[in-house]
N, C-alpha and C positions, 0 to 999 in steps of 0.2 A: 479214698477218704470216707469215713463213716458219716452217717447223717448227723450224729451228735457232734462230731468234730466240726462239721460244716457250720452247724448252728452256733457253736461256741465262737468260731472265727467271726461270724456275722455280728454277734453280740459285742465282741471285743472291738470290732471296727466302729460300730455305732457309738460305743462308749467314748472312743478316742475323738470322734467328730464332735460329740457334745462337749467334752472337756475342753477341746480347742476353742469352740465357739464361746463357751463360758469365759475362758481366759481373755479372749479378744474383747468381749463385751465389758468385762470388769475394767480393763485398762482404758478403753476409749470412751465409754459412755458418758462420764461426767463432762468432758470437754466437748464431745460430739453433740450432746444435748444443747449446749449453749450455741454451738455453731449452726445447728440446723435451722434456727430461727431466721438466719440470713441466707443460707446457701442450699439447704435441702440435699445434703450429701449423705449417701447411705454408706454403712460400714462395708458393705460388699464391694463398693467401688474403690476403696482405699487399699489397693493391693500393691505388692512390690514390683508388679510388672512395669509401673511407670519409671522405675529406676533405669530401665533400658533406654529411655529417651534422654537421660542426663549425660551430658558430655563429660568424658574422662580427662583429667589433667594428670599427666604422668611425669613431666619434666619440671622439677622445682627450680631449675636454674634459668630456663629460657622462657617460661610462661609469663606473659604480660600480666595476667591476673595475679599471679604470685608476687610479682614485682610491685603491683599496686597495693596489695595487702601489706607487704613489708614496709613500703614507704609511708603508708598511713599510720602504721604502728609506731614508727620511729620519729616522724616529722610532723610537728604541729602546723607548720606552714602548709604542708601538703594536705592536712585535714581541713584547714581553712580554705585552701584553694579549691579542693574537690568537693567540700561539703559533706564528706563521709567520715565515719568512724567505724570501729571494729567491735563486735561482740562475739565472745567465744565461750565455749563450754556447753555441755549437753543441757544442764538445767537452765542456764541463762537464755540460750537460744530457744528452748522449748517454751519458756515463760513469755518471751517476746512474740513468738509465733501464735501463741494461744490468745493473745490480746489483740483485738482487731485494730485498735489505734496504732500500736507499735508495729504490728505486722505490715502496715502500709509503708513503713519506713525502710523495710528490708529490700535491698536491691540484688544481692547475690549471696548464695550460700554454698560453701564447700563442705562436704561431709566425707569422711574417710570410708574406705572399703571395709575396714575392720568394724566400724560402728554399724554399717548396714548389714554386714554378714554375720555379726556376732549374735550369739544366742544368749542375750542378757536378760536377767530377771529384774534389772533396774527399771523402776516405774517411769522415770523421766526419759530413759533411752527408748522405751517402747512408745511413749507419747510423742517423742521427737519424730519418729518415723511416721506416725499418724499425721502430724502437722506438716511434715514435708510433703506428703501426698495432698493435703488440703491446699497448700501453696501451689503445688504443681497444677491442680485442677483449676484454681482461681486464675492462675497465669494463662492457662489454655483458654479459659473463657474471656479473659481480657484481650488476648491476641485476636480472637475471633471478633470481639466487639470493635476493636480498632480497625480491623481489616474491612468490616462491613459498614463502618461509619456509625454504628449504633452506640458507641461509647458515650458516657455522660461524665460529669465532674466527679461522680462517685466511683467511676471505674478505676481500679487500682492499676499501677504500672506492673507489667509482667516481671516476675522474679526469675533470675537464672540460677539453676541448681546444678552444681558440678560434683562429680565424685573425684576425690583426690587420693593419691597414695599416702601412706603414712609420712613419707618424706615431704610431700607437698604440704600436708597439714602442719608439719613441724616447721617448715619454712615460713608459713603464713602466721603461725602462732607467736604470741608474745610470752608464753609460759614455757617452762622447762619440759613439762610433760603435757602435751596437747591432749584434750579430751575428745578430739576427733570431729568437731564441727565448729565452723566459724562463719560469721555473717557480716556482710558489708551493709552498713546502715546509713541512711540519710540523717544528717544532724538536724534536729528541729531548729527552726529559726528562734533567735532570742526575742522575747516578748517586747513589743513596743510599749512605752511607758503609758500611753493613753489607754491601751487595752488593759494594762495592769490596774489602773485606777478604776476603769469601768467594771472589771471583774470584782474588785474589792468592794465597791459600792453596791453591787448587786447581790453579794454573798449574804447568806443568812447567819454566817458565823463571823465573829470579829476577825479581821485580817491579821495575819502573823507572818513575818518575813525573817529569814535567816540570812545574815550578811557575812560573807567570808572576806576577811581583810588579809589577803596575802598568804593564805594556807597553801602549802606546797606539796604535801604528801597525797598522792592519788588515793591511797587506802583510806585516809581520813576523810577526804572529799566524798568518796563513794559511800562510806559509812554514814556520813551526814545526810547524803541524799536518801539513803534507805530510811533513816529516821524521819526525814521530812515527809516522805511518802506515807509512812506508818502513822504519823501524828497530824495529818491534814494541814501541813504548812502551805501557805498561799503561794510562795515562790522562793527560790534561792537566788540571792543577789551576789554578784561577784564584783568586788572592787578590783582595780588594776593590779597586776602582778600575782593574782591568785592562780592556783593550779588550773590547767585546762580540764574542765569537767568531761570533755570528750576524749581525753587520753584513754586509750583502751584499758589501762590498768584501773582507772577510776570507774569506767563503765563496768568492768568486770566486778569490782568491789561493790558497786551500787546495785547489782543484781536486778537490772531492769528499771530501777527507780529513775534513772537518768531520763527515760522517755515518758515518765508519768508526772514528774515535778517540773513546773515551769521554771526556766532559768533566765535571769536577766543579767546581761553583761554590760557594765558601765565602763566606757573607754575614757582615756585621758587621765594621766597621773595627777594633774593639778585639779583640785576642787572635786575629787571623786566623792568624798563624803557629802559635800554640799549638794551634789547631784542626787545622791541617794536620799537625803533628807527632803529635798524638793519633791521627789517622786512619792515618798511616803506621806508627805503632807497632802498630796493629791488623793491619796488613799484614805485620808481621814486620820492619819497617825501623826500626832504632834511630836516634836523632837524630844520632849521629855519622856516620851513613851518608847524611845530608842535606848536600849540597854547594852552597854559594852561589857562583855564578860571579863571580870578582873579578879584579883585576889580581894580578900575582905578589906585590907588596907590598900586604898588606891594609890597611896604615895603622895597625895596632895592634902593630907590632913583630914580627909573626909572618908567615911565608911560607906561601902556599897550596900545595896539591899540584898538580903538572902533571897534566893530564887523562889522559895515558897511563900514569900511575903509580897511578891509582885502580883497585882490583880490582872489576870489575863482575860477577864471578862470584857476587856476593851482591846482595841487594836494595838499591836505592839511589834517590835522588831528587836533582835539581838545581833550583836556584832562579835564574831569570833576572830581572835588575832592569830598571827602567824606562829607556827611552832618555834619555840625558842625565843624569838625576838618579840613576840606579842603584838600589840596594836601599833599602827603607824602614827607618826607625829601629829597628823591632822586630827586623828581620832582622839589622841591623848589631850590635845589642846582644847578640843570641844568638851571633853570631860572636865578639864580644869576650869573652863569658863562656865560650867553648869549648863551648857547648851544641850547635852545629852546626859542620860542617867547611867548608872553602873549597877551591875548585878554580880553576885558571887554565889558559889555553892559551898556551904559550911562543910568543913572537913575535920578529921581527927587532928589533934595537935601533932606537929612534926611532919605533916604531909605538905609537900611543897606546892604541887599543882596537879591538875588532871589533864589527860590527853584532850585535845581540842574537840575531837569527835565525841568523846565521852561527856565532856562538859556540855556541849550543845545538845546532845541527846537527852540528858537529864532535864534540862530546861524545857525542851520541846514536850517531853512527856509529862512534866509538871503542869504545863499549860493544858494538855489534853485531859489530865486528871481533873483539873479545876472545872473545865467546861463540861465534863461528864457529870460531875457532882451537881452543877447548876442545872443541867438538863434533867437529871433525875428529880431534883427538887421541884422544878417547874411541872414535871409530869404528874407529881403527886399533889 
């Protein structure tokens, strides 16, 4: 081989190394920069060699892990008993792992061979592999801390990562076409009412609560949770008979918001609204600042307030009724007695109603708009 040919090969090899390094740096640096503050993990340490330590699950019929995932998917009582829910999908799991608070709730991850071995240009799929390695390293450090007795209350529990065949992921998944990664998550505890009041009284913003009165569709509940997270809602309150927010379909629809928005579940079908009003009163919200979402004509001879006419500079709450059936009798009675207020969204003539998630989101972002205007005015 000539001297010129050898030099050309060396130059080409150097170019490939630089290009590869640039690509890795572009994909991982935004998230890695945030994580280094706590863990000092270098890019060089995040290699696929750690995959070799992840146990393989090949039998989707006999695996106890697969059976656990399937039972949690299908059975609310199993979710309540175990305290676990399921999060699946490349983007959702990546977002969960990249947030330190939600990452602490992860107990087990199953990732498919095809995701690990695939040469994807998808940004989230590349970030997923980065965060899987971060979790692996954190878990290794936690095991060492527990073994040596040097663990503290901040030491996270180790996470088990498994590699599964496509058949295993399909068996664990609640979707027709699995995205190749699924996580077992600890369900955050429902907030105690005393903590709710303390948080509301210490907040610099007026508290605002969204109350679900029997909503059943997981997609609607997930969408409402996303809007809650995006508009700084204080907490989501569930009256009895509402959809389980930890239903994996609701978790998937919420895209991580389930683990960022405080959830308060009120038990007991009798007097549920009264319990909610007592809790809100402790948060400084009078019952006349609780707005049940209705049509413009409430049916009792009174007209409700348009959502843009509500003054959200003060603490408030909205109640969203069940799809099709609307608000429960206890809430309608409170409306008729003038105990609580009503709100509606003006619509074009001939439009019967809005989807519950759409209705709630419009009101949430109207509040956010008003607070933004007030903040800008005060700044000037």
